[in-house]
Chimera marker file (.cmm) of the C-alpha trace (Angstrom):
<marker_set name="trace">
<marker id="1" x="74.190" y="117.930" z="88.756" r="1" g="1" b="0" radius="0.5"/>
<marker id="2" x="77.560" y="118.281" z="89.303" r="1" g="1" b="0" radius="0.5"/>
<marker id="3" x="80.314" y="118.425" z="86.420" r="1" g="1" b="0" radius="0.5"/>
<marker id="4" x="82.742" y="119.175" z="89.327" r="1" g="1" b="0" radius="0.5"/>
<marker id="5" x="82.086" y="115.604" z="90.582" r="1" g="1" b="0" radius="0.5"/>
<marker id="6" x="82.395" y="114.045" z="87.511" r="1" g="1" b="0" radius="0.5"/>
<marker id="7" x="85.535" y="115.770" z="86.878" r="1" g="1" b="0" radius="0.5"/>
<marker id="8" x="86.809" y="114.624" z="90.343" r="1" g="1" b="0" radius="0.5"/>
<marker id="9" x="86.014" y="111.092" z="89.688" r="1" g="1" b="0" radius="0.5"/>
<marker id="10" x="87.519" y="111.085" z="86.134" r="1" g="1" b="0" radius="0.5"/>
<marker id="11" x="90.554" y="112.618" z="87.629" r="1" g="1" b="0" radius="0.5"/>
<marker id="12" x="90.511" y="110.085" z="90.626" r="1" g="1" b="0" radius="0.5"/>
<marker id="13" x="90.578" y="107.114" z="88.186" r="1" g="1" b="0" radius="0.5"/>
<marker id="14" x="92.901" y="108.281" z="85.801" r="1" g="1" b="0" radius="0.5"/>
<marker id="15" x="95.381" y="108.903" z="88.979" r="1" g="1" b="0" radius="0.5"/>
<marker id="16" x="94.840" y="106.075" z="91.421" r="1" g="1" b="0" radius="0.5"/>
<marker id="17" x="92.749" y="103.682" z="88.833" r="1" g="1" b="0" radius="0.5"/>
<marker id="18" x="95.170" y="102.047" z="86.680" r="1" g="1" b="0" radius="0.5"/>
<marker id="19" x="98.085" y="100.892" z="89.546" r="1" g="1" b="0" radius="0.5"/>
<marker id="20" x="98.121" y="98.389" z="91.988" r="1" g="1" b="0" radius="0.5"/>
<marker id="21" x="99.465" y="101.321" z="94.608" r="1" g="1" b="0" radius="0.5"/>
<marker id="22" x="96.050" y="103.443" z="93.623" r="1" g="1" b="0" radius="0.5"/>
<marker id="23" x="94.065" y="102.721" z="96.778" r="1" g="1" b="0" radius="0.5"/>
<marker id="24" x="97.173" y="103.538" z="99.312" r="1" g="1" b="0" radius="0.5"/>
<marker id="25" x="97.991" y="107.035" z="96.988" r="1" g="1" b="0" radius="0.5"/>
<marker id="26" x="94.278" y="107.709" z="96.604" r="1" g="1" b="0" radius="0.5"/>
<marker id="27" x="93.787" y="107.253" z="100.513" r="1" g="1" b="0" radius="0.5"/>
<marker id="28" x="97.002" y="109.778" z="100.937" r="1" g="1" b="0" radius="0.5"/>
<marker id="29" x="95.426" y="112.322" z="98.338" r="1" g="1" b="0" radius="0.5"/>
<marker id="30" x="93.134" y="113.788" z="100.396" r="1" g="1" b="0" radius="0.5"/>
<marker id="31" x="90.334" y="113.144" z="98.405" r="1" g="1" b="0" radius="0.5"/>
<marker id="32" x="88.721" y="110.517" z="100.469" r="1" g="1" b="0" radius="0.5"/>
<marker id="33" x="87.283" y="111.378" z="103.772" r="1" g="1" b="0" radius="0.5"/>
<marker id="34" x="88.639" y="109.612" z="106.784" r="1" g="1" b="0" radius="0.5"/>
<marker id="35" x="85.494" y="108.106" z="107.845" r="1" g="1" b="0" radius="0.5"/>
<marker id="36" x="84.277" y="107.193" z="104.148" r="1" g="1" b="0" radius="0.5"/>
<marker id="37" x="82.085" y="104.256" z="104.045" r="1" g="1" b="0" radius="0.5"/>
<marker id="38" x="82.729" y="101.719" z="101.615" r="1" g="1" b="0" radius="0.5"/>
<marker id="39" x="79.826" y="99.480" z="100.971" r="1" g="1" b="0" radius="0.5"/>
<marker id="40" x="79.822" y="95.813" z="99.260" r="1" g="1" b="0" radius="0.5"/>
<marker id="41" x="76.517" y="94.882" z="100.226" r="1" g="1" b="0" radius="0.5"/>
<marker id="42" x="75.688" y="94.812" z="96.726" r="1" g="1" b="0" radius="0.5"/>
<marker id="43" x="78.879" y="93.436" z="95.396" r="1" g="1" b="0" radius="0.5"/>
<marker id="44" x="79.097" y="90.080" z="97.068" r="1" g="1" b="0" radius="0.5"/>
<marker id="45" x="77.186" y="87.763" z="99.082" r="1" g="1" b="0" radius="0.5"/>
<marker id="46" x="77.115" y="89.170" z="102.766" r="1" g="1" b="0" radius="0.5"/>
<marker id="47" x="79.706" y="91.922" z="101.504" r="1" g="1" b="0" radius="0.5"/>
<marker id="48" x="80.612" y="94.050" z="104.308" r="1" g="1" b="0" radius="0.5"/>
<marker id="49" x="80.285" y="98.114" z="104.878" r="1" g="1" b="0" radius="0.5"/>
<marker id="50" x="83.527" y="99.411" z="105.676" r="1" g="1" b="0" radius="0.5"/>
<marker id="51" x="83.830" y="102.235" z="107.969" r="1" g="1" b="0" radius="0.5"/>
<marker id="52" x="86.863" y="104.246" z="107.883" r="1" g="1" b="0" radius="0.5"/>
<marker id="53" x="89.737" y="105.156" z="105.839" r="1" g="1" b="0" radius="0.5"/>
<marker id="54" x="92.338" y="102.691" z="107.701" r="1" g="1" b="0" radius="0.5"/>
<marker id="55" x="89.920" y="100.117" z="108.017" r="1" g="1" b="0" radius="0.5"/>
<marker id="56" x="88.874" y="100.277" z="104.170" r="1" g="1" b="0" radius="0.5"/>
<marker id="57" x="92.751" y="100.218" z="103.220" r="1" g="1" b="0" radius="0.5"/>
<marker id="58" x="92.947" y="96.944" z="105.318" r="1" g="1" b="0" radius="0.5"/>
<marker id="59" x="90.300" y="95.368" z="103.447" r="1" g="1" b="0" radius="0.5"/>
<marker id="60" x="91.403" y="96.306" z="99.975" r="1" g="1" b="0" radius="0.5"/>
<marker id="61" x="95.061" y="94.562" z="101.224" r="1" g="1" b="0" radius="0.5"/>
<marker id="62" x="93.169" y="91.546" z="102.205" r="1" g="1" b="0" radius="0.5"/>
<marker id="63" x="91.680" y="90.611" z="98.948" r="1" g="1" b="0" radius="0.5"/>
<marker id="64" x="92.866" y="88.039" z="96.968" r="1" g="1" b="0" radius="0.5"/>
<marker id="65" x="94.397" y="89.905" z="93.829" r="1" g="1" b="0" radius="0.5"/>
<marker id="66" x="97.885" y="90.663" z="95.715" r="1" g="1" b="0" radius="0.5"/>
<marker id="67" x="98.165" y="93.928" z="94.432" r="1" g="1" b="0" radius="0.5"/>
<marker id="68" x="97.251" y="93.433" z="90.695" r="1" g="1" b="0" radius="0.5"/>
<marker id="69" x="94.029" y="94.901" z="90.585" r="1" g="1" b="0" radius="0.5"/>
<marker id="70" x="93.583" y="97.756" z="87.385" r="1" g="1" b="0" radius="0.5"/>
<marker id="71" x="90.231" y="99.620" z="87.450" r="1" g="1" b="0" radius="0.5"/>
<marker id="72" x="89.222" y="101.861" z="84.786" r="1" g="1" b="0" radius="0.5"/>
<marker id="73" x="85.914" y="104.041" z="83.519" r="1" g="1" b="0" radius="0.5"/>
<marker id="74" x="83.768" y="102.781" z="80.836" r="1" g="1" b="0" radius="0.5"/>
<marker id="75" x="81.085" y="105.066" z="81.551" r="1" g="1" b="0" radius="0.5"/>
<marker id="76" x="80.248" y="107.952" z="84.007" r="1" g="1" b="0" radius="0.5"/>
<marker id="77" x="76.574" y="109.115" z="84.993" r="1" g="1" b="0" radius="0.5"/>
<marker id="78" x="76.085" y="112.365" z="86.770" r="1" g="1" b="0" radius="0.5"/>
<marker id="79" x="73.127" y="111.507" z="89.025" r="1" g="1" b="0" radius="0.5"/>
<marker id="80" x="72.859" y="114.589" z="91.406" r="1" g="1" b="0" radius="0.5"/>
<marker id="81" x="74.702" y="117.145" z="93.152" r="1" g="1" b="0" radius="0.5"/>
<marker id="82" x="76.686" y="114.681" z="95.242" r="1" g="1" b="0" radius="0.5"/>
<marker id="83" x="76.351" y="111.447" z="93.720" r="1" g="1" b="0" radius="0.5"/>
<marker id="84" x="78.188" y="109.968" z="90.221" r="1" g="1" b="0" radius="0.5"/>
<marker id="85" x="77.648" y="106.140" z="88.780" r="1" g="1" b="0" radius="0.5"/>
<marker id="86" x="80.560" y="104.717" z="87.005" r="1" g="1" b="0" radius="0.5"/>
<marker id="87" x="80.616" y="101.778" z="84.888" r="1" g="1" b="0" radius="0.5"/>
<marker id="88" x="84.106" y="99.790" z="85.718" r="1" g="1" b="0" radius="0.5"/>
<marker id="89" x="86.127" y="97.388" z="84.112" r="1" g="1" b="0" radius="0.5"/>
<marker id="90" x="88.281" y="95.512" z="86.811" r="1" g="1" b="0" radius="0.5"/>
<marker id="91" x="91.131" y="93.356" z="85.787" r="1" g="1" b="0" radius="0.5"/>
<marker id="92" x="93.413" y="91.533" z="88.528" r="1" g="1" b="0" radius="0.5"/>
<marker id="93" x="95.432" y="88.310" z="88.764" r="1" g="1" b="0" radius="0.5"/>
<marker id="94" x="94.634" y="85.839" z="91.114" r="1" g="1" b="0" radius="0.5"/>
<marker id="95" x="97.645" y="86.007" z="93.956" r="1" g="1" b="0" radius="0.5"/>
<marker id="96" x="97.673" y="81.873" z="94.464" r="1" g="1" b="0" radius="0.5"/>
<marker id="97" x="96.571" y="80.877" z="90.986" r="1" g="1" b="0" radius="0.5"/>
<marker id="98" x="98.043" y="83.394" z="88.592" r="1" g="1" b="0" radius="0.5"/>
<marker id="99" x="94.521" y="83.223" z="86.565" r="1" g="1" b="0" radius="0.5"/>
<marker id="100" x="93.175" y="86.592" z="85.104" r="1" g="1" b="0" radius="0.5"/>
<marker id="101" x="90.191" y="87.720" z="86.066" r="1" g="1" b="0" radius="0.5"/>
<marker id="102" x="88.077" y="90.649" z="84.195" r="1" g="1" b="0" radius="0.5"/>
<marker id="103" x="84.731" y="92.000" z="86.037" r="1" g="1" b="0" radius="0.5"/>
<marker id="104" x="82.407" y="94.726" z="84.630" r="1" g="1" b="0" radius="0.5"/>
<marker id="105" x="80.660" y="96.250" z="87.332" r="1" g="1" b="0" radius="0.5"/>
<marker id="106" x="79.346" y="99.576" z="88.740" r="1" g="1" b="0" radius="0.5"/>
<marker id="107" x="80.335" y="101.918" z="91.646" r="1" g="1" b="0" radius="0.5"/>
<marker id="108" x="78.328" y="104.674" z="92.848" r="1" g="1" b="0" radius="0.5"/>
<marker id="109" x="79.959" y="107.540" z="94.911" r="1" g="1" b="0" radius="0.5"/>
<marker id="110" x="78.926" y="110.072" z="97.395" r="1" g="1" b="0" radius="0.5"/>
<marker id="111" x="81.198" y="113.281" z="97.199" r="1" g="1" b="0" radius="0.5"/>
<marker id="112" x="80.788" y="116.353" z="99.284" r="1" g="1" b="0" radius="0.5"/>
<marker id="113" x="83.019" y="119.664" z="99.277" r="1" g="1" b="0" radius="0.5"/>
<marker id="114" x="85.276" y="117.643" z="97.021" r="1" g="1" b="0" radius="0.5"/>
<marker id="115" x="85.877" y="114.650" z="99.151" r="1" g="1" b="0" radius="0.5"/>
<marker id="116" x="84.896" y="111.096" z="98.559" r="1" g="1" b="0" radius="0.5"/>
<marker id="117" x="82.408" y="110.140" z="101.529" r="1" g="1" b="0" radius="0.5"/>
<marker id="118" x="80.515" y="107.065" z="100.374" r="1" g="1" b="0" radius="0.5"/>
<marker id="119" x="81.585" y="104.082" z="97.746" r="1" g="1" b="0" radius="0.5"/>
<marker id="120" x="79.150" y="101.731" z="97.039" r="1" g="1" b="0" radius="0.5"/>
<marker id="121" x="79.528" y="98.553" z="94.357" r="1" g="1" b="0" radius="0.5"/>
<marker id="122" x="77.430" y="96.847" z="92.373" r="1" g="1" b="0" radius="0.5"/>
<marker id="123" x="77.802" y="93.335" z="90.501" r="1" g="1" b="0" radius="0.5"/>
<marker id="124" x="74.847" y="94.272" z="88.345" r="1" g="1" b="0" radius="0.5"/>
<marker id="125" x="75.202" y="97.819" z="86.673" r="1" g="1" b="0" radius="0.5"/>
<marker id="126" x="71.345" y="97.674" z="86.063" r="1" g="1" b="0" radius="0.5"/>
<marker id="127" x="70.897" y="97.597" z="89.643" r="1" g="1" b="0" radius="0.5"/>
<marker id="128" x="73.209" y="100.662" z="90.111" r="1" g="1" b="0" radius="0.5"/>
<marker id="129" x="71.251" y="102.917" z="87.696" r="1" g="1" b="0" radius="0.5"/>
<marker id="130" x="67.794" y="101.754" z="89.147" r="1" g="1" b="0" radius="0.5"/>
<marker id="131" x="69.026" y="102.422" z="92.678" r="1" g="1" b="0" radius="0.5"/>
<marker id="132" x="70.307" y="106.201" z="91.640" r="1" g="1" b="0" radius="0.5"/>
<marker id="133" x="66.918" y="106.515" z="89.804" r="1" g="1" b="0" radius="0.5"/>
<marker id="134" x="68.328" y="106.355" z="86.322" r="1" g="1" b="0" radius="0.5"/>
<marker id="135" x="68.291" y="103.883" z="83.403" r="1" g="1" b="0" radius="0.5"/>
<marker id="136" x="70.761" y="103.355" z="80.576" r="1" g="1" b="0" radius="0.5"/>
<link id1="1" id2="2" r="1" g="1" b="0" radius="0.2"/>
<link id1="2" id2="3" r="1" g="1" b="0" radius="0.2"/>
<link id1="3" id2="4" r="1" g="1" b="0" radius="0.2"/>
<link id1="4" id2="5" r="1" g="1" b="0" radius="0.2"/>
<link id1="5" id2="6" r="1" g="1" b="0" radius="0.2"/>
<link id1="6" id2="7" r="1" g="1" b="0" radius="0.2"/>
<link id1="7" id2="8" r="1" g="1" b="0" radius="0.2"/>
<link id1="8" id2="9" r="1" g="1" b="0" radius="0.2"/>
<link id1="9" id2="10" r="1" g="1" b="0" radius="0.2"/>
<link id1="10" id2="11" r="1" g="1" b="0" radius="0.2"/>
<link id1="11" id2="12" r="1" g="1" b="0" radius="0.2"/>
<link id1="12" id2="13" r="1" g="1" b="0" radius="0.2"/>
<link id1="13" id2="14" r="1" g="1" b="0" radius="0.2"/>
<link id1="14" id2="15" r="1" g="1" b="0" radius="0.2"/>
<link id1="15" id2="16" r="1" g="1" b="0" radius="0.2"/>
<link id1="16" id2="17" r="1" g="1" b="0" radius="0.2"/>
<link id1="17" id2="18" r="1" g="1" b="0" radius="0.2"/>
<link id1="18" id2="19" r="1" g="1" b="0" radius="0.2"/>
<link id1="19" id2="20" r="1" g="1" b="0" radius="0.2"/>
<link id1="20" id2="21" r="1" g="1" b="0" radius="0.2"/>
<link id1="21" id2="22" r="1" g="1" b="0" radius="0.2"/>
<link id1="22" id2="23" r="1" g="1" b="0" radius="0.2"/>
<link id1="23" id2="24" r="1" g="1" b="0" radius="0.2"/>
<link id1="24" id2="25" r="1" g="1" b="0" radius="0.2"/>
<link id1="25" id2="26" r="1" g="1" b="0" radius="0.2"/>
<link id1="26" id2="27" r="1" g="1" b="0" radius="0.2"/>
<link id1="27" id2="28" r="1" g="1" b="0" radius="0.2"/>
<link id1="28" id2="29" r="1" g="1" b="0" radius="0.2"/>
<link id1="29" id2="30" r="1" g="1" b="0" radius="0.2"/>
<link id1="30" id2="31" r="1" g="1" b="0" radius="0.2"/>
<link id1="31" id2="32" r="1" g="1" b="0" radius="0.2"/>
<link id1="32" id2="33" r="1" g="1" b="0" radius="0.2"/>
<link id1="33" id2="34" r="1" g="1" b="0" radius="0.2"/>
<link id1="34" id2="35" r="1" g="1" b="0" radius="0.2"/>
<link id1="35" id2="36" r="1" g="1" b="0" radius="0.2"/>
<link id1="36" id2="37" r="1" g="1" b="0" radius="0.2"/>
<link id1="37" id2="38" r="1" g="1" b="0" radius="0.2"/>
<link id1="38" id2="39" r="1" g="1" b="0" radius="0.2"/>
<link id1="39" id2="40" r="1" g="1" b="0" radius="0.2"/>
<link id1="40" id2="41" r="1" g="1" b="0" radius="0.2"/>
<link id1="41" id2="42" r="1" g="1" b="0" radius="0.2"/>
<link id1="42" id2="43" r="1" g="1" b="0" radius="0.2"/>
<link id1="43" id2="44" r="1" g="1" b="0" radius="0.2"/>
<link id1="44" id2="45" r="1" g="1" b="0" radius="0.2"/>
<link id1="45" id2="46" r="1" g="1" b="0" radius="0.2"/>
<link id1="46" id2="47" r="1" g="1" b="0" radius="0.2"/>
<link id1="47" id2="48" r="1" g="1" b="0" radius="0.2"/>
<link id1="48" id2="49" r="1" g="1" b="0" radius="0.2"/>
<link id1="49" id2="50" r="1" g="1" b="0" radius="0.2"/>
<link id1="50" id2="51" r="1" g="1" b="0" radius="0.2"/>
<link id1="51" id2="52" r="1" g="1" b="0" radius="0.2"/>
<link id1="52" id2="53" r="1" g="1" b="0" radius="0.2"/>
<link id1="53" id2="54" r="1" g="1" b="0" radius="0.2"/>
<link id1="54" id2="55" r="1" g="1" b="0" radius="0.2"/>
<link id1="55" id2="56" r="1" g="1" b="0" radius="0.2"/>
<link id1="56" id2="57" r="1" g="1" b="0" radius="0.2"/>
<link id1="57" id2="58" r="1" g="1" b="0" radius="0.2"/>
<link id1="58" id2="59" r="1" g="1" b="0" radius="0.2"/>
<link id1="59" id2="60" r="1" g="1" b="0" radius="0.2"/>
<link id1="60" id2="61" r="1" g="1" b="0" radius="0.2"/>
<link id1="61" id2="62" r="1" g="1" b="0" radius="0.2"/>
<link id1="62" id2="63" r="1" g="1" b="0" radius="0.2"/>
<link id1="63" id2="64" r="1" g="1" b="0" radius="0.2"/>
<link id1="64" id2="65" r="1" g="1" b="0" radius="0.2"/>
<link id1="65" id2="66" r="1" g="1" b="0" radius="0.2"/>
<link id1="66" id2="67" r="1" g="1" b="0" radius="0.2"/>
<link id1="67" id2="68" r="1" g="1" b="0" radius="0.2"/>
<link id1="68" id2="69" r="1" g="1" b="0" radius="0.2"/>
<link id1="69" id2="70" r="1" g="1" b="0" radius="0.2"/>
<link id1="70" id2="71" r="1" g="1" b="0" radius="0.2"/>
<link id1="71" id2="72" r="1" g="1" b="0" radius="0.2"/>
<link id1="72" id2="73" r="1" g="1" b="0" radius="0.2"/>
<link id1="73" id2="74" r="1" g="1" b="0" radius="0.2"/>
<link id1="74" id2="75" r="1" g="1" b="0" radius="0.2"/>
<link id1="75" id2="76" r="1" g="1" b="0" radius="0.2"/>
<link id1="76" id2="77" r="1" g="1" b="0" radius="0.2"/>
<link id1="77" id2="78" r="1" g="1" b="0" radius="0.2"/>
<link id1="78" id2="79" r="1" g="1" b="0" radius="0.2"/>
<link id1="79" id2="80" r="1" g="1" b="0" radius="0.2"/>
<link id1="80" id2="81" r="1" g="1" b="0" radius="0.2"/>
<link id1="81" id2="82" r="1" g="1" b="0" radius="0.2"/>
<link id1="82" id2="83" r="1" g="1" b="0" radius="0.2"/>
<link id1="83" id2="84" r="1" g="1" b="0" radius="0.2"/>
<link id1="84" id2="85" r="1" g="1" b="0" radius="0.2"/>
<link id1="85" id2="86" r="1" g="1" b="0" radius="0.2"/>
<link id1="86" id2="87" r="1" g="1" b="0" radius="0.2"/>
<link id1="87" id2="88" r="1" g="1" b="0" radius="0.2"/>
<link id1="88" id2="89" r="1" g="1" b="0" radius="0.2"/>
<link id1="89" id2="90" r="1" g="1" b="0" radius="0.2"/>
<link id1="90" id2="91" r="1" g="1" b="0" radius="0.2"/>
<link id1="91" id2="92" r="1" g="1" b="0" radius="0.2"/>
<link id1="92" id2="93" r="1" g="1" b="0" radius="0.2"/>
<link id1="93" id2="94" r="1" g="1" b="0" radius="0.2"/>
<link id1="94" id2="95" r="1" g="1" b="0" radius="0.2"/>
<link id1="95" id2="96" r="1" g="1" b="0" radius="0.2"/>
<link id1="96" id2="97" r="1" g="1" b="0" radius="0.2"/>
<link id1="97" id2="98" r="1" g="1" b="0" radius="0.2"/>
<link id1="98" id2="99" r="1" g="1" b="0" radius="0.2"/>
<link id1="99" id2="100" r="1" g="1" b="0" radius="0.2"/>
<link id1="100" id2="101" r="1" g="1" b="0" radius="0.2"/>
<link id1="101" id2="102" r="1" g="1" b="0" radius="0.2"/>
<link id1="102" id2="103" r="1" g="1" b="0" radius="0.2"/>
<link id1="103" id2="104" r="1" g="1" b="0" radius="0.2"/>
<link id1="104" id2="105" r="1" g="1" b="0" radius="0.2"/>
<link id1="105" id2="106" r="1" g="1" b="0" radius="0.2"/>
<link id1="106" id2="107" r="1" g="1" b="0" radius="0.2"/>
<link id1="107" id2="108" r="1" g="1" b="0" radius="0.2"/>
<link id1="108" id2="109" r="1" g="1" b="0" radius="0.2"/>
<link id1="109" id2="110" r="1" g="1" b="0" radius="0.2"/>
<link id1="110" id2="111" r="1" g="1" b="0" radius="0.2"/>
<link id1="111" id2="112" r="1" g="1" b="0" radius="0.2"/>
<link id1="112" id2="113" r="1" g="1" b="0" radius="0.2"/>
<link id1="113" id2="114" r="1" g="1" b="0" radius="0.2"/>
<link id1="114" id2="115" r="1" g="1" b="0" radius="0.2"/>
<link id1="115" id2="116" r="1" g="1" b="0" radius="0.2"/>
<link id1="116" id2="117" r="1" g="1" b="0" radius="0.2"/>
<link id1="117" id2="118" r="1" g="1" b="0" radius="0.2"/>
<link id1="118" id2="119" r="1" g="1" b="0" radius="0.2"/>
<link id1="119" id2="120" r="1" g="1" b="0" radius="0.2"/>
<link id1="120" id2="121" r="1" g="1" b="0" radius="0.2"/>
<link id1="121" id2="122" r="1" g="1" b="0" radius="0.2"/>
<link id1="122" id2="123" r="1" g="1" b="0" radius="0.2"/>
<link id1="123" id2="124" r="1" g="1" b="0" radius="0.2"/>
<link id1="124" id2="125" r="1" g="1" b="0" radius="0.2"/>
<link id1="125" id2="126" r="1" g="1" b="0" radius="0.2"/>
<link id1="126" id2="127" r="1" g="1" b="0" radius="0.2"/>
<link id1="127" id2="128" r="1" g="1" b="0" radius="0.2"/>
<link id1="128" id2="129" r="1" g="1" b="0" radius="0.2"/>
<link id1="129" id2="130" r="1" g="1" b="0" radius="0.2"/>
<link id1="130" id2="131" r="1" g="1" b="0" radius="0.2"/>
<link id1="131" id2="132" r="1" g="1" b="0" radius="0.2"/>
<link id1="132" id2="133" r="1" g="1" b="0" radius="0.2"/>
<link id1="133" id2="134" r="1" g="1" b="0" radius="0.2"/>
<link id1="134" id2="135" r="1" g="1" b="0" radius="0.2"/>
<link id1="135" id2="136" r="1" g="1" b="0" radius="0.2"/>
</marker_set>
């Protein structure tokens, strides 16, 4: 178990999760590996797995929330020496529709040497816990 990784996740969400500029700032902070893998396969039907920091930023920019996304942690689970699961509350406003959206999901982060190397998103929190070998 790694309290350092939990602290790193808390710091990243506090610094970058609550502003629309968060993904770009996080990318430039040095906390994310240049070859990071972001896995949306458990989040969306046919969700992509994106490799590389620049490709990840481009994908996030292409999503329909128009920069209004705000993400906050609700609960953090220390899984092992490299992984942390986070229950997340995300809010956004549709860029074209103006409709507010709220989602509660889970994110699993893999951290090596103080850097995020993998990020897997889950629509179902129970599925994320099960995949990490945890239960609530």
